[in-house]
C-alpha positions as CSV (number, residue, x, y, z in Angstrom):
1,M,0.0,0.0,0.0
2,H,1.3,3.5,-0.8
3,I,0.6,6.9,0.6
4,V,1.3,9.9,-1.7
5,G,1.3,13.5,-0.6
6,T,3.0,16.1,1.6
7,K,3.6,16.3,5.3
8,K,0.1,17.7,5.8
9,V,-2.1,16.3,3.0
10,R,-1.8,12.7,1.9
11,F,-3.7,10.4,-0.5
12,I,-4.3,6.7,-0.1
13,N,-2.9,5.2,-3.2
14,L,-4.6,1.9,-4.1
15,Q,-4.5,-0.3,-7.3
16,K,-7.5,0.6,-9.4
17,N,-8.2,3.6,-7.3
18,A,-6.2,6.3,-9.1
19,S,-2.8,4.7,-8.3
20,T,-1.3,5.5,-11.7
21,S,-2.3,9.1,-11.5
22,L,-0.9,9.5,-8.0
23,R,2.3,7.8,-8.8
24,T,2.7,10.2,-11.7
25,V,2.3,13.1,-9.2
26,L,5.0,11.5,-6.9
27,K,7.4,11.1,-9.8
28,E,7.1,14.5,-11.3
29,N,6.9,16.8,-8.3
30,T,9.7,17.1,-5.7
31,A,7.3,18.5,-3.1
32,I,5.3,15.2,-3.1
33,K,6.6,12.3,-1.0
34,G,5.6,8.6,-0.7
35,W,5.2,6.3,2.3
36,Y,4.8,2.6,2.0
37,T,3.2,0.0,4.3
38,T,2.9,-3.8,3.8
39,D,0.4,-6.5,4.7
40,I,3.2,-8.4,6.5
41,D,3.7,-5.7,9.1
42,E,0.9,-6.3,11.5
43,D,1.5,-3.1,13.4
44,H,0.8,-1.1,10.2
45,R,-2.2,-3.0,8.9
46,Y,-4.1,0.2,8.1
47,P,-3.0,2.5,5.2
48,F,-0.6,4.4,7.4
49,K,1.4,4.1,10.7
50,D,-0.3,4.4,14.0
51,S,1.9,7.5,14.7
52,A,0.3,9.2,11.6
53,L,-3.2,8.2,12.8
54,Q,-2.5,10.1,16.0
55,N,-1.2,13.3,14.3
56,K,-4.0,15.8,14.3
57,D,-2.1,17.9,11.7
58,I,-2.3,15.3,8.9
59,I,-5.3,15.0,6.5
60,F,-5.8,11.8,4.6
61,I,-7.8,11.8,1.4
62,F,-9.6,8.6,0.2
63,P,-10.7,8.6,-3.5
64,L,-13.9,6.6,-3.9
65,R,-14.6,4.5,-7.0
66,D,-17.6,2.5,-8.1
67,P,-16.7,-1.1,-7.1
68,I,-17.9,-2.7,-10.4
69,K,-15.9,-0.1,-12.5
70,R,-12.9,-0.9,-10.3
71,K,-13.1,-4.6,-11.0
72,K,-13.8,-4.0,-14.7
73,S,-10.6,-1.9,-14.9
74,A,-8.7,-4.7,-13.1
75,I,-9.9,-7.3,-15.6
76,L,-9.0,-5.2,-18.6
77,Q,-5.6,-4.5,-17.1
78,K,-5.0,-8.3,-16.7
79,I,-6.1,-8.9,-20.3
80,H,-3.7,-6.3,-21.5
81,A,-0.9,-7.8,-19.4
82,K,-1.6,-11.3,-20.8
83,F,-2.4,-10.6,-24.4
84,G,-1.2,-7.1,-25.2
85,S,1.3,-8.4,-27.7
86,V,-1.3,-10.4,-29.7
87,N,-1.7,-8.6,-33.0
88,N,-4.1,-11.0,-34.8
89,L,-7.7,-10.0,-34.1
90,K,-9.1,-13.6,-34.3
91,E,-6.3,-14.8,-32.1
92,L,-7.0,-12.0,-29.6
93,E,-10.7,-12.9,-29.6
94,R,-9.9,-16.5,-28.8
95,H,-7.7,-15.5,-25.9
96,V,-10.2,-13.0,-24.5
97,K,-13.0,-15.5,-24.8
98,G,-11.0,-18.2,-23.0
99,Y,-10.0,-15.7,-20.2
100,L,-13.6,-14.5,-19.6
101,K,-15.1,-17.9,-19.6
102,Q,-13.3,-18.7,-16.4
103,Y,-15.7,-16.4,-14.5
104,L,-18.8,-17.8,-12.8
105,K,-19.3,-14.2,-11.7
106,Y,-17.2,-11.4,-13.0
107,G,-14.7,-10.2,-10.4
108,H,-14.8,-13.2,-8.0
109,K,-11.3,-14.4,-8.9
110,L,-9.8,-11.0,-8.4
111,S,-8.5,-10.0,-5.0
112,Y,-6.3,-7.2,-3.9
113,W,-5.4,-7.5,-0.2
114,H,-5.0,-3.8,0.2
115,C,-8.4,-3.0,-1.2
116,D,-9.9,-5.4,1.3
117,L,-7.8,-3.7,4.0
118,F,-9.1,-0.3,2.8
119,Q,-12.7,-1.5,3.2
120,K,-11.9,-2.8,6.7
121,F,-10.4,0.6,7.7
122,I,-13.5,2.5,6.4
123,Y,-15.8,0.2,8.4
124,D,-13.7,0.8,11.5
125,V,-13.6,4.6,11.3
126,F,-17.4,4.6,11.0
127,K,-17.7,2.9,14.3
128,S,-17.8,5.5,17.1
129,D,-15.3,3.7,19.3
130,K,-12.7,3.6,16.6
131,E,-13.4,7.1,15.4
132,K,-12.5,8.5,18.8
133,E,-9.1,6.8,18.6
134,I,-8.1,8.6,15.4
135,K,-6.6,12.1,15.7
136,A,-5.7,12.6,12.1
137,K,-8.4,14.0,9.9
138,F,-9.7,12.2,6.9
139,I,-12.0,12.9,4.0
140,F,-13.5,11.1,1.1
141,I,-13.8,12.4,-2.5
142,D,-15.2,10.9,-5.7
143,I,-12.4,9.7,-7.9
144,K,-13.8,12.0,-10.7
145,A,-12.8,15.0,-8.6
146,L,-9.1,14.1,-8.6
147,S,-8.1,16.0,-11.7
148,T,-10.2,19.1,-11.1
149,T,-9.1,22.6,-10.4
150,Q,-11.5,22.7,-7.4
151,L,-9.5,19.9,-5.7
152,N,-6.2,21.7,-6.5
153,K,-7.5,24.9,-4.9
154,F,-8.8,23.0,-1.9
155,L,-5.4,21.2,-1.5
156,T,-3.5,24.5,-1.8
157,K,-5.5,26.0,1.0
158,L,-4.5,23.1,3.2
159,D,-0.9,23.1,2.1
160,S,0.8,25.5,-0.3
161,N,3.1,22.7,-1.5
162,W,0.2,21.5,-3.7
163,K,0.0,24.9,-5.6
164,D,-0.4,24.3,-9.3
165,I,-0.2,20.5,-9.0
166,I,-3.0,19.0,-11.0
167,I,-3.4,15.3,-10.6
168,P,-3.5,13.8,-14.1
169,H,-6.0,11.4,-15.4
170,D,-3.6,8.6,-16.2
171,N,-4.2,4.9,-16.8
172,A,-2.1,1.9,-16.1
173,S,-2.0,1.2,-19.9
174,S,-1.7,4.0,-22.5
175,N,-2.6,1.6,-25.3
176,N,-6.2,2.8,-25.8
177,L,-6.4,1.2,-29.2
178,F,-5.9,-2.2,-27.6
179,K,-8.5,-1.5,-25.0
180,E,-11.0,-0.4,-27.6
181,G,-10.3,-3.6,-29.6
182,V,-10.9,-5.7,-26.5
183,M,-14.1,-3.9,-25.6
184,R,-15.4,-4.6,-29.1
185,I,-14.6,-8.3,-28.6
186,I,-16.3,-8.2,-25.2
187,K,-19.4,-6.6,-26.7
188,K,-19.5,-9.2,-29.5
189,L,-19.2,-12.1,-27.0
190,S,-21.7,-10.5,-24.6
191,D,-24.3,-10.2,-27.4
192,D,-23.8,-13.8,-28.4
193,N,-25.9,-16.1,-26.1
194,D,-24.0,-19.1,-27.3
195,S,-20.5,-17.7,-26.7
196,G,-20.2,-19.2,-23.2
197,V,-19.2,-15.8,-21.9
198,L,-21.2,-13.8,-19.3
199,D,-22.8,-10.6,-20.5
200,W,-20.2,-8.0,-19.4
201,F,-22.8,-5.3,-19.3
202,N,-25.4,-7.0,-17.1
203,E,-24.6,-6.1,-13.5
204,D,-26.3,-9.4,-12.3
205,N,-23.2,-11.2,-13.7
206,W,-20.9,-9.4,-11.4
207,E,-20.1,-10.1,-7.8
208,N,-22.6,-8.9,-5.2
209,Y,-21.2,-5.5,-4.2
210,E,-24.2,-4.3,-2.2
211,A,-22.1,-4.1,1.0
212,E,-19.6,-1.8,-0.8
213,Y,-22.4,0.3,-2.4
214,S,-24.1,0.6,1.0
215,L,-20.8,1.8,2.6
216,I,-20.3,4.3,-0.2
217,R,-23.8,5.7,0.2
218,A,-23.2,6.0,3.9
219,I,-20.0,7.9,3.3
220,K,-21.6,10.3,0.8
221,T,-24.2,11.3,3.4
222,S,-21.6,11.9,6.1
223,K,-19.5,14.9,7.1
224,Y,-16.4,13.1,5.7
225,Y,-17.5,13.3,2.1
226,Y,-16.5,16.3,0.0
227,S,-18.3,16.8,-3.2
228,V,-16.9,19.2,-5.8
229,G,-19.1,21.9,-4.3
230,K,-17.9,21.2,-0.8
231,L,-14.3,21.3,-1.9
232,I,-14.9,25.0,-2.7
233,N,-17.1,25.9,0.3
234,G,-16.2,23.2,2.8
235,N,-14.4,25.5,5.3
236,K,-17.7,27.0,6.4
237,K,-18.5,26.4,10.1
238,G,-20.6,23.3,10.6
239,D,-20.0,22.1,7.1
240,S,-16.6,20.5,7.5
241,C,-15.1,17.8,9.5
242,L,-11.7,19.5,9.2
243,L,-12.7,22.1,11.7
244,E,-13.2,19.6,14.5
């Protein structure tokens, strides 16, 4: 797991949750630093050290992403890693078909330990007993807000080191033509009832993410969620958890 940011304002950097964009910021801006944790270190099981959790001057920002979109992105990335060098269209279709046929439900064979850990942390901070133990401030934003000027202005108010740093909208693979070709194949296979491939576009064919969706809905109605509008006006008294 990877934390990206400054001494004051840090993002949780997770695979399929803007990790490529945040790594780009880390690489291209000397003011931005990175902190790592591991699943082996039991004392640091959450996305940052206990010492950081107890520091009231640190603000952690969690980008939220639709769980099905996250898993779709993961599957497409794995297809690219496995078959990105295949140039023959019929051969690529055969590979994609074979890969997708392994799923009884899309997503159930994909597991990122740190994404599960992230979910556990969010559940814990929403329990009043855990919430009281945490001194650091934390907020949630929609992943779509990452590359906005509103977020940049908000970050700059919190820490001037973020001035003029716009988080790019980067993807793990820059080969958009390959992705477009794969999506055409997936559409063809999904439309063919005899293909043996689950309809990619039918959410019933994906894992049951109701628990994750319920959690996201709860977050978005809490004081910890910052919409684009709140990023601009969130410092008003009574409207921001950052004033507590």
